[in-house]
C-alpha positions in Angstrom: 77.2 104.0 149.9 76.1 105.8 146.9 75.5 103.9 143.6 75.7 105.8 140.3 74.4 104.3 137.0 76.9 103.1 134.5 77.3 105.6 131.7 79.4 106.2 128.6 80.2 109.9 129.2 79.0 110.6 132.8 78.4 114.0 134.2 81.3 115.5 136.2 79.6 115.2 139.6 79.1 111.4 139.0 82.9 111.1 138.4 83.6 113.0 141.5 81.3 110.5 143.4 83.1 107.5 141.9 86.5 109.0 142.9 85.2 109.4 146.4 84.3 105.7 146.7 80.9 105.4 145.2 79.9 102.1 143.4 79.0 102.0 139.8 75.7 100.3 139.0 76.8 97.4 136.7 74.5 94.8 138.2 71.3 96.5 137.0 69.4 95.8 133.6 70.2 97.8 130.5 67.5 100.3 129.7 67.2 101.6 126.1 67.3 105.3 125.4 69.0 106.3 128.6 72.2 107.9 129.6 73.8 104.5 129.6 74.5 104.7 125.9 73.8 108.4 125.1 75.4 111.7 125.9 75.1 115.2 124.7 77.9 117.6 124.0 77.8 121.3 123.1 79.0 121.7 119.5 79.5 124.7 117.2 75.9 124.7 116.1 74.3 123.8 119.4 73.8 120.5 121.3 74.9 117.4 119.7 73.5 114.0 120.8 75.8 111.1 120.5 74.7 107.4 120.8 76.8 104.3 121.3 75.1 101.5 119.3 74.4 98.3 121.1 73.4 94.9 119.8 69.6 94.4 119.8 67.9 93.2 123.0 64.5 92.5 121.3 62.5 93.8 124.3 64.2 91.5 126.9 65.7 92.6 130.1 69.4 92.0 129.8 71.9 92.6 132.6 74.3 95.5 131.8 77.3 93.2 131.9 76.0 91.2 129.0 75.5 94.1 126.7 77.7 94.1 123.6 78.6 97.1 121.5 77.6 97.1 117.8 80.4 97.8 115.3 83.3 100.2 115.7 82.7 103.0 113.3 81.0 105.1 116.0 84.2 105.4 118.0 86.0 107.6 115.4 82.7 109.6 114.8 82.5 110.3 118.6 86.1 111.1 118.8 86.0 113.6 115.9 82.9 115.2 117.3 84.4 115.7 120.8 87.7 116.9 119.3 86.0 119.4 117.0 83.7 120.7 119.9 86.4 121.0 122.6 89.8 120.7 120.8 90.8 124.3 121.0 89.0 125.3 124.2 90.9 126.7 127.2 
């Protein structure tokens, strides 16, 4: 069995593994500044790092299932960024 980490916008080969029956690692602890809440897209002016804000952990180890997202304004920002970067691509 292959276990891939939980991610906001996972790489394509991870999605392929999940579709083939791999498990997603939701039982592990949340790590700050990792692919779990960040992803990079290629924009018009180069790479664009997008981050999903989470409520503060204050240095504690928190299971990934207990993490809560902070606010909702980031959703429209991410959507517009992805749409402007890839909206007219083939």
